[in-house]
C-alpha positions, 0 to 999 in steps of 0.5 A: 800476791800473798801465799799462805803455807800451812804447817802440816804436823802429821802426815799419815798415809794409809793404803788398804789392800783388800779393804772395803770402800767404807770410810776409815776413822783415825782415832785415839785410845783414851782410857776406856774410850776411843776418840775419833780424830779424823775420817777419810774415804779411800780412793780407788786404790784404797789409799788416803792421807790423814794430815793435821795442822796440830801435833798428835798427842803421844799415845796409842792410835788406831785405824777403824773401818766398818766398826772394826779396829784395823790395827794400832800404832804409837806416837811417842812424842808431841812432834811432827810425824810422817808415817806410811802404812800399807795393810793387807786386809782379808775378810775384814781382818788385818793380815800384814802391815808394812810401815815406813817412817817409824822403827818404833811402830815396826817393833810394835807390830813385831811384838804384836805378832809375837804375842799372837803366836805365843798365846796361840801356842799356849792355847794349843798346849792347853787344848791338847790331850796331854796330861795336866802335869805335862802341860804346865811346864811347857806353859810356864816355859812359854810365859817365861819367854814372853816375860823375857821379851817384854822386859827386853822391849821395855828396856830398848824403848824405855822412853817411848810408848812401846816401853809403856805398853811392854812394861804393862803386858803383865801385872807385877807378881805379888810376893808374900808379905809385900805391899799390895801397891806393888801391883801398880809398880809398872805404872808411872803416874807422873807420865801423862801419856798413860792417859792415851792408852787403856792401861790405867782403867784396866790396872786400876779396876784389877787392883781395886776389885781383885787384889784388895779386900772388898771392904770400904775402909781398905779401899778408901785407904788405898785410894788415898795412898794412890791419889796423894802420891806424886802424879801428873795433875791430869792423871790424878784427875782421871784416876779420881774420876775413874775410881769414883765411877767404879764405886758409884756404879758398883753392885757390891753393897757398901761401895757407896761409902768409897764413892762419897769419900772420893767425891768429898776428898778430891772433888768437892773440896778441890774443884780445880781437879775437874773443869766439869761443873755439871759433874761436880753438881752431880757429885754434890747431890750424890753426897747430900743424898748418901752421906747420912745412910751409908752401911756401918752408920747409925740410921738417921732418926725418923719420928713420924705420925702413924694413921692415928697421928701418934708420933712413932720413932724408929729408935723406939723399936726394940728388936734384933733387926729392923727393916725400914721400907719406903714406898708409894702407891701406884708403884708396881715394884713397891706393891711387889716388895710389900707383898713379899715383906708382909709374907716374910714378916709372918714366918717363924724365922722373922720373929726377930725382925720389926718393920718400919714402913714409910709412905712417901706420898700425901694421900691420907685415904691410901695411907690408912688403907695400907695401915689397915692392911699391914700386920700388927707388928708393923709401924706404918708412918708418913710425912706428907710435908717432908719435914723429916727430910727423909728423902735426903737422909735415906736417899729416897729419890725413887721407891721402893727403898729398903734398909736393914738395921741391927739391934743398935740401929746400925745400917747393915743393908741398904738399897736391897730387895727381899731376896738380898734381905734374907741373905744378909739376915742369915749371914748376920745371924750366923756371925757369933759375936764375942760376948765375953767380958774378958778374954780367956787366958789360954796358954799357947806356944810361940813360934820358937816353942816357948809357952806363953799365956795371953795374961803374960802381956802387960800393956794398956792395950792388946790387939788380939789377931786370930787368923790362918795364912791359908785364908786369902783374906787373912793374907791381906788383913795381916799385911795391913795390920802389920803396917799398923803394928809398925806405926805403934811400936813406940806406944803402949799397944801390944800385938798378939797373932794367934794362928788357928792351924796346925801346920807348924813348918808352913806357918814358920816359913810364912812368918819368916817370908812375910817378916812377921816375926817381931810381934807375938806369934802364938799357936796351939800345938795340941791341935784341939779347938780351944781357940775357936771354942773360947772365942766363939769363932766361926770365921776368920780373920778376927781382930779384938782389942783388949784393955789392960785387964784383958777386957774385950773393948771391941771385936770383929774389927777392920784394921782401919776401924782399929786405927781410929779406935786406937787414935781415939784412945790415945790422942797424944800418940796420933797414928796418922 
């Protein structure tokens, strides 16, 4: 007679005092998702025992009943566990938990109650009638207590899940001039246990949407810095996929460029990063339909016939702005947008805008009716045979689709409606470009009080940076630009930073704290408007590149674009 003994690698006894008789789900937190593992119904005493023949992955677990999370608990190592939980439930809320078999989880429960109590006290202070100046010191004191206790727990349970949880209660504070990567300093990307928590999506989203300048070049740069660091392979795969989704679904125009970069760099060129062929196929399709029509790119050429059969090129339109609009018949959204565009095109403030309307169907009669309906300043074309590949070039998988181009046919707006079109036009028109042949030779002062003229700089190229530290964006751009400066110290490029404010002491302090004292720092002690007046400045930060004769080569640059330009100008001194 044979006896079969099955090894039990986890034994989780749960008894609910005051709970319902509904089934209880044992689940694992994985990023933004909760993954069910097992489901049991309580016995008459409200008790049940979850067992399994495989070890539980390290991570943050929970019991769920009636779509409510009863409480969380932690598993730190892939080894057999046996834990008893006795929970008191009142009106669906867990009021008390007794735990046997895990000192870490007892500490975790104490920590959870500690946070509940302290933040309740903070809320009471904020809701009190005390004056704000009286509230602030007490709130800061309470937050200090929380930080000290979390730091203690992180040390006591350093190698455990509780250590991971405690370290990430707070985001690291950002010191002036410090690398923004500091914000992710509490995360160990080599530890796969982070995958079984909610920490990674919370911190990545916070970092990329709140801590960084929302410019594609900047976001791409930091995506690469993170994903090319030493990482556990599963963590890298998760982070890459999460960031792709974050930018793929972003409502901010221009984020498609970041998503395309991630897809190309980390998935399509490295299929081993994902074992999901369906996802890879979707990414490939996304790149194919978006890679040619990203903001900042030259619009793909279209040369299509009008109602008379005459070929009409998009690039033959000479105007400050061009709207490219894809539409079809039997499309209510298209009709609505078309009526709005026709109305806009007759307004006085739209006389600098031309319209290139592309009918995406093959009904010639309908096309001719549209052509007769549109104003004379419209170019109306069609491509019934899809020979131009417009659907792929402009990601026309549905209609309507609207693009806005500038004078040079650079895409400055995509996938927008008429309301957004108007906003982008007003914003773009308000940006005065630096249309000067050469930079004015203004004499200013250094941070040490010495007179200094721009033309005193003798170098093949000069980077002129105009900023104010009180501007939030300026702080981030300054950090990025300073990193580029440090990489170019050995080549013939001089960096000159012009402070536009008049608070000399605060400026000097900011320079010292940020260690920005070794490039040329200038300011205008007279306090007049000579900087903004001479350089047509209506927004900061502003980065210009000058040649040896102080001719302005390029203006309104991002740090990343400046890097590419310098690399192009001096290929013998690569910056990457």
